[in-house]
N, C-alpha and C positions, 0 to 999 in steps of 0.2 A: 467322507469315510473315516471310520474310527480306525486308528492305527493299531495293529496287533503287538502286544508285548513281546520284546524280543526273547527268543528261546536259545538255550544253549546246551551242550553236553560237556560235563567234567568228569574227570577220572581222579579217584582218591585210592590212594594205597596204603595200608596199614602194615606195621613192620613186624608184627607178630600174628602168625596165622591162627594159633589157638585162641589169642585175646579177639582176633577180628571175628572168629566164629562165635565167641560168646557175644560179642557186639551185635552180630546179625541176628542171633537168636536161633532156637529150635525151628527148622524148616523156614528160615528166614523171616520169623514172625515180626521181630523188631523192624526190619527194613520194610515189611509190608505196613506196619502201623504208621511209619514216618511217610511213606510213598502215598498211602491213603488220606492221611491227615492234611498234608502239604499240597498234595496234588502234583507229584513228579513221577517219574519212572526211575526205578532203581535196578540194576543189574548186577549180580555178583559172580565173580569168578576168582576162586582161591581167596587171596586176602585183598582183592582190588575190587573197586566198585566204579560203575559209569551211572552218572546221574543225568537224566534228561528232563528238562522243562524251562519255564520261565526263569530268567537270570536271577531275580529275587528269591524265588523258591528254591532254586538250586544252591545259592548261597547259603539260605537258611539251613537246608537239610545238611549241608557239609559242616556248619557251624554246630549243629545238634550232634552229628556223628563223631566229629573231633571231640566235643565235650564228654560225651559218654565213654568214649575210648579212653580219656585222660582219666575218668573215674574208675574205669576197670584197671588201669594200670596202677592206680593207688589202692587196689584190693578191694574196691566197692562191689559187692555182689548184685549184679544188675538183674532186677525183675521187670518183666514186660510192662506192668503199670508204671514204672520209672521213666519208660521212654515217653509214655503220655504226658507225664509231669514235666519232663524236660522239654517237650515240643511246646507244652503251653507256656513255660516260663520264658524260654528263648524268644518264642514269638511275641510275647508281650514286651520283652526287653532284651535285646541282643548283646547288651553289656553284663548280663547276669553271669556270675560266675558259679556254676553248679557245684564245683568243689567245696565252696564256702557253705552251701545249704546241705547237700548230701552226705557230707563228710563230717558234720556237726552232730556226733553222735550224743543223744540225750541219755539212752540207757540201753543195756543188753537185756532183751526179755527173757524169760524163763525158756523159751522156744530157741535161744540163742540167736535172735534176730535183732539186728540193730535198729533201734527206734530213732528215726532222724526226721527232720522237716521235709515236706515235699512240696512245698510252694514258698514264695517270697514272705506271704503273710504269716505262714507257720514259722519261718526263721525269725521275723519281727517279733512273734509272739513268744518264743523260747528265749530270744535275747532280753525281752522285756521282763519275763519272769526272773531271769537271772540278775537283772538290775533294779527292779523295783519291789517294794513289799506288797503292793496291791496292784494286781493286774485284772482288767476286765476285757475278756473276749467275746465279742459279739458277732454272730453271723449264722448262716444256715446249717442244717444238719450235715454230717459227713464231713467237715471241714478239719476235724482233729482236735477242737478245742479241749474236750474233756480228756481225750486220750492223752494228748501231749502234757497237759497239767498233771495228769496222774503219773506218767512217766517222769516228769520233773520232780514230783513229790518223793516218789520211790528212790530215785537218784539221791535227793537229798537227804533221805533217811539213811541210806546205805552209807554216805559219806559222813554221817552224823553231825550233819548241819542243823537238823532238827531231831526232836525227841520222840515226835509222834505225827501221824498223818489223821486228819479228820476230814471225812469225805461227807457231804451232807446235800441234801436237795428237799424243795417242798414237796409234800405229799399231795399234790393236786394234779388231776387228770380231767380230761373232758369227759363230761356225763357221768361221773362216778362219785360217789360220797363214801368216805371211810367207814361211816356208820354201817353201810349196807354189806360191808364185807365181812366173812366170817373170822372168828378167832380173837385172841386178845390184842393189845396195840401194836405189840412187836410183829405178830403175823399179819396184821392190817397194813402196815406200812412196808413190811418186807418187799412186796412186788415192785414198789416204787424206787426202791434202792438197788434192785436187780442189776440195771445196768453199770452201777458203780462196781459191784462185785465182779462182774463179768470182765470189766477192764482190768480190775485189780489182778485177778486170776491170769490174765494175759501176760501181765508184768512178771510176776513170780509164781512158782509152783504152788499148788493148792495147799499142800500140807504146811508149807512156811507161811504163807498168807494166813491160813486158819489160826496157827499159833499166834501170829502177831495181832490178830483180832481178838483173840481169846485174852491176850496179855494187856489189851487196850492200847497197844502201840499204834495199831491202825484201828480207827473207829469209824462205822459207817452208821449215820443216823439221820433221821428227818430233821429238817430245819427247827422244828418246834423244839426239839430237845437242846438246842443251843442257849435258849433264854436264860439268862443270869449266870452264865459262865464267862470266864476270861481265859483264854487260850494262848498260853505262853508256850515258846519253843515248838512251834507247831507249823506244819504246813496245811493250810486249810483250804478246801476247794468246795465252792458253792455251785453246783450244776443245776440246770434248768432254771435259772435265775429269772426268767421272764414269768415265771409263775408265783414270784414273791409279790406281796404287796408292799407299798412305801414302809410301812411300820416293820415289817419282817426284814427288809432291805436294811433298814436303819439298825435294827436289832443286830443283825449279823455283822455289819460293818464295824460296830462299836464292842463285838466279842474279841478283836484282835489284840494280843498282849505283846510282851516284850520278845523280841528275837523270833518273830513270827511272820509268815508269808501267807497273803490270801490269793486266791484265783477265784475269780467270779465268771462263770460262762453262761452263755443263753442266746436264744434265737427270737428276737423281738417280733418276728412275722409268725411265731407260733404260741401265743399267749392263749392259755386255757382258763383264764380267770373269767368271771362274770362280767358282762359287757359294762357295768357300771363301775367297775373296780380297775384303778390305775396299776399298772405294772410297775413294780419297784425297779426293774432294770431299765425301762425306758425313762423313768424319772430320774434316775441317778445319773444319767449322761449329762444333763443339765446342772444338777447339783454339784457333782464332783469335777466338772472340767476344768482344767486349768490347775488344779492342786498338785504341788510338788510331790513326787513320791508315788503318784497314782498314774498308771498308763491304761489307756483305752487301746485295744488292737481290733480292727474291723476285718471280717473275712466276708468273702463274696462267693458265688456259684463257682468261680474261677478257682477256689481253693479246695473243692470238694475232692476227697481222696477215697472215695467208695467207688461202687461200680460205675462206669461211665454213664449209665443210664440215670443215676441219681442226680447228675449235673442237669441232664435234660428235662428230667421231671421238675426240678427247682426252677429251671427257666420258665417252663410251661406254667407253672403256678404263678410266677411272677407276672407273666404276661396277662393271665387270667385276673389277677388283682389290679392290674393297670387299668383292663377293660372294665371291670366293675367301678373302679373310681372315675373314669371318664363318663360312664352312664350316670352314675350319681351327680357329677357335676353338671351335665346336660339338662338333668331334671330339676 
């Protein structure tokens, strides 16, 4: 007969009632998130908790609660999604220090909200951008690759570490050709650049961003416009890089000038190129691997920071892809 895991009840008391209430969340929402995810029962009374469940789960819950409480005491504004990120990180590695991650402010957005990493991979990513001149972030949608790169770029501009920001992406989408779209070339490519504008306007207020774009301090352009240029004193971001061909990728990489930084982001599972064309992002992994001054950072579904359903959707598609591959192999 299989032995049942040992259960326990532990009590935890926090020294500040107001801060404890912030930790517990409105209507104890944060406690419910922890209890539901880990599989324990948590009862609150005043500034004290009693946690009932299997020994390891109770220990994990206490570690998460204490780590989040320490963040609150340092002035971190705790949001419900942060509880989910904390559960994920501490469940993966109980030695992780949330303060090292959540208190690493990259930039304060126009909405006065601190932009910080929300996972270990995101922390590695921003540290890599600080340290290396060329960083390549690869992973699924919703992992913050472009958003954090944009925040780092705006922060560098504000600190006068660079003179301008260049944001670019290939104008390639599934099933559409630019020639069929109405308008001149600028109007044709603008929809493809819209996500970059959206992220930019989340970083700084619309008027300020618009003036910087007008003055050329911030440039948003399709990748084809980069040919023949040398980008000095710039922070350059190539987004959706999985849709570059090998020649385009080489062209972009050789644009980098003195005192410049480049960040390349993409999802190699979402290539919209014709089937007979190689993705420059896939190819570049083998070509540039091991070169000093270049860093690759890989994200997984564990790093998704959008709606929790996005993580489940990514997993479902990965399982479907694995099934298709198994069927191909069997045939």
